[in-house]
N, C-alpha and C positions, 0 to 999 in steps of 0.2 A: 352736468350743467343745469342750472335752475334760473329761470327768469323771475324777476320780482317786479310786479307792477306797482309803481309808486303814485301814479296819477297822471295829470295832463302833461303835455310837453313842457320841459324846463324843470320839472320837479326832480327828475333823476340826477341832474347836475347840481342840485342844491345841497343844503346841509344834510338833509335826511339821507339822500343817496350816497353822499361821501361817507357818512358815518356807517351806513350799512355795508358799503363796499369794503371799508377799512376793517370792520369787525369780522367779516367772513373771508377776507382776502380775495374778494371778487373783482372782476374787471368792471370798469365804469365806462360805458360806451353809449353813443347816441345813434339814432336812426340815420341822421345825416352822414355820420362817419361811415356807417355800413353801406349806404347808397354810393357815396363818393368812391369808396374803395372798390366796390363791385364794378362800377362803371369804368374806373381807371384800369382794372385788370381785364375788362371785357369778358367777364363771365357770362354764360347764357342768360342767367337771371338779371345780371347787371345790364346787358344789352336790351333786354325786354323792358326794364325799368326806364332806361334812357329813352327808348322809343316812345314810351307813354308820356314821359315828361316833355319831350320835344314837341309832342302834339297837344300839349296843354292839358293832359289828362292825369288823374291821380294814379299812383301806383297801386295795383290791385292787392288785396289782402293776402292772397295766396302767394304772390310774388314776394311781398314783404316778409311773410313768414318764412319762405324759402331762403331769403337772404339772411335773416336772423339765424336760422338753423345752420346754414353753412358757416357763418361767422363764429357761432358758438363752438363748432367743432375745431376751430383754429385756436381757441383760447385755452391751450393746453395747461397753462399754469394756474388757471382759475377753476374753482368748483362751480362757479356761476357768474352771472353778470347782471348789473342793473341797467335797464334799457330806458333811454330817454326819448319820448316822442311817439312811441308805438309799443304796444297796442293802444287803441283808443277805446276799446270796450272790454268788459270782463270776459265774454266768450273768446275773444282773440287772445287774451292773456292766458286763459285756461288751455287753449289749443297749443300755444307756444310752450307753456309750462309742461304739458304732457309729452310733447315731442322731445323736449330737452332733458327729460328725466332719465336717470340711469337705471340699470337693471335692479339695483338695490332698492331704489325708490318705488319701482313697479312692484317689487316683492312686498314692500311696506304697504302698498295699497291693498294687496291680497290679504296680508296679515290684519290690516285694519278692518276690512270687511268681515274677516273671520272672527275677530275679537268682539265685534258688535253683533255677531250672530246673523248678519245679513247674507253672507255667502252660504252658510248652511241652509238658510231658508230658501234661497234661490235654487240651490242644488236639489233640495228635497222637493220643491214644487215642480221643477222640471222633470225630475226622475219619476215622480208619481204620474205626471201626465203622459210621459213616454210609456211607462209600464202599462197603464190602463189602456191607452190608445193602441199600443202594439198588440196587447193581448186580444182586445176586441177585434181589431182588424185582421189579425192572423187567424183567429178561430173562424170568423165569417168567411175569410178567403179559402181556408181549407175545406169547410163544409160545401161552399158553392163550387169550388174547383173539382171536388170529388164527384158531385152530382153532374156537372157539365162534362167532365172528362169521361164519365161512364155512360152518358145518355146523349145520343145524337140529337134527339128532339129538343132536349133542354138546351143544348149548345146552340141550335138554330134559333131558339127563342130569346136567349139572354146574351149570347156572345157579342152581337153587333152593338147593343146598348152599352155593355161593359167596356168594350174597346173604345167607344166614343167618349165615355166618361174618363177613361184613362188618359186621354190627351188634354183634358182640361188643366190649365196651369194652376199651380199651387195658390197663387194670390187671388185667383178668380173664385176659389171656394170660400175664402175668409169673410168677405162682406156678406155673402149669402147666408153663411152659418150664423153670423152675428145677428142678422135680421130675424132668422128663424128661431134661434135659441137664446138670444140675449148675450150678455157679457160674462156669464158665470163660467164654470168649468166645462159645461157640456160642449160648447163649440170648439174649445181647445182640444179636448179629448177626441172629439169627432174628426177634427182635421188631422190629428196624428193617426187615427185609425184609417182614414182614407189614404194617407201616405204609406202605411204599412200594408194595406190590403192588396194593392195591385201587383207589387213584386211577388208576393207569396202566391197569389192567384195565378198569374201568368206562368210562373215556373212550375207549379204543381200540375196545372193542366197539360203543359208540355211534357212533364215527366210521365203522367198517366198515358198520354197518347203515344209515347215512345217506348212503352213496355213491349218487350219481345212477345209476339203473338204465340210463339212456341211454348212459352211458359204457361199461358192461358190454356192452350190445347192440352198440355200435360195435366193441368189441374182438372180439366173436364174428363180426362181419362179416368181419374180417381173419383169421379162422380161428385165433385164439389159443386155446391150451389153458387149462384151468382154472388150473393152476399159474402160467402166464404172465400170465393176467388178474389173479390175486391179487398178483403181484409188480409188474407194470407199471401197473396201473390202480387196484385197490382200496386197497392199502397207501399209495401216494403220495397218493391222494385223502383218506385218513384221517389223514395226517401232522399236520394242525393239531390234531386231537383228541389224538393221541399226545403231542405236545409239551406241550399243556395238562396232560395226565395226568402227564407227567414233572415239570412244575413243582409240581403239587400233591403228587406222590409225594415229591419232595425236601423239601417243607415238612413232610409227615408224618414223614419219616425223622428230621428234627431233633427233632420232638416226641417220637417214640417212643424215641430214643436217651437222652433225659433220664430217661424212666421206666425204661429198661433199666439205666441206671447207678445208679439208686436202690437196686438189689438186688445185693449181692455184688460191687460194683466197688471197686477201690482207687485207680483213676485215672479221669480224665474230668471234663468240666464238670458233668455230672449229679452225680457223686460230690462235686465241690467244693461244689455247692449243698447237698447233704445234710450234709456236714461243717461248712459255715458255719452251717447251722441248728442243729446240735448245740452248736456253740461260740458261737452268737448273734453271729456276725461278719457284720453287714449289709454291710460294705465288701467283703468277699470274695465275698459273694453277688451283689452288684452287678457285680463284675468278671466273674463267670461268666455272668451274664445278658447283659452287653454283648458278651462274646465269642460267645455263642450267636446273638445278634441279628446281629452282623457276619458270622459264617460263614453263617447262613441267607440273608442278603441277598446275599452273594457267590455262593452256589450258584444262587439264583434269577436273578441277573444273567447268569451264564454260560449258563444254559439259555435265557434271553431272547435273548442274542446268537446262539446257535445257531438259535433259532426265526426270528429276523429274516433270517438268511442262507439258511435252508432254504426259506423261504416267500416269497421275492422275487417269485415268479410270481403271487401273489395280488393281485387288484385290489379291496381292501376299504378301509373307512374306517380300520381299525386300521393298515393298511400305509402309508397316506398316499399322496399323489400328487406326482409331480415338479413342480418349478416353484414 
C-alpha cells in the first residue's frame, strides 16, 4: 500500500485524485469515511476517536495514523490509496507512507542508498569507529586488568574508581566528551572505547583471580619467575574469560557507536537512524537497523571462531566431544 498526499482536504476527491486512482487502480478514500467506519465497528481506535470527538477535541495524529494503517490493510484489491483530508503536514505523510510500504519498497530504499553510495559511506564510517574504539578500549582493558589482577595494591588503588565509572550511563558520557573533545572523531571513538573497555576489564580480572592456585605452585616448583608465571600460566588460564569479555565488549562497542553518532555526526548508521527519524522514513530506519544487526552478528561470529580455535585444549560441555 502507498499513501499519496495531494494537498489540503478536498483535493483527494477532485480531478487529480480521481485521475491518479484510476491510473494506478488505487482505492479513493476519505478521512471521514475511515472515521465513520471505525466508529461504527467500535474498533479500539474508533472508540478512542469517538471519545475525543464527543468531548470536542481533535483526533490525535497517532490515532488517525493507526486508523489509516488498519484501513489500508483491508484494501486488498488496491496497491495503494489516495487519502483526502489527512495528513495535514509532510512529516505525517512521510510517516504514513513509510508504514504502508511493502517489503519490496523497503528493499528499494536500501538499493537507492547503495546506488548513491550513501549506505557504503555510512557502513564504512561506523565500522572504522567501532574498530578504532574497540581496539583501543580492549588493549587498555587488558593492560590494566593484568596489572590489577596480579597486584593487590594496584587493585585497592584503582578498583573502586573503575567500578564507579562502570555504572555511569552511556548517554551521560556523550555531552561531557563533546565539551572536552569537540564534534570530530575523537569523542565518538572515545565513547566506543569506553563501551568496549569495561566488559573486557571485568572479565579478565575475574579470570585472573579464578586461576587455580595449584598451577601457580607447580610453576614455582620449576623456578619460574613472576613475569614468566604471568605469561605462561596465569594469562593462558584466564583466556576463556578474556574471549568472553571481548565478545561482550564488541557488542557494547556497536551499542555505543550508535549513541556516539547521534551527536554531531554527518555519516554513519547511527546518523542514518537520526536522519530517518527527522524525516519519518521508517524504511531507511529499518535499513540502518538491519545493517547494524548484520555487522554485530559478523563481529561476534569472528570472535567465536577465534575462541573455538584458541580453546581447543578445553574439555568442557561447550567444547563438545569427538565422535
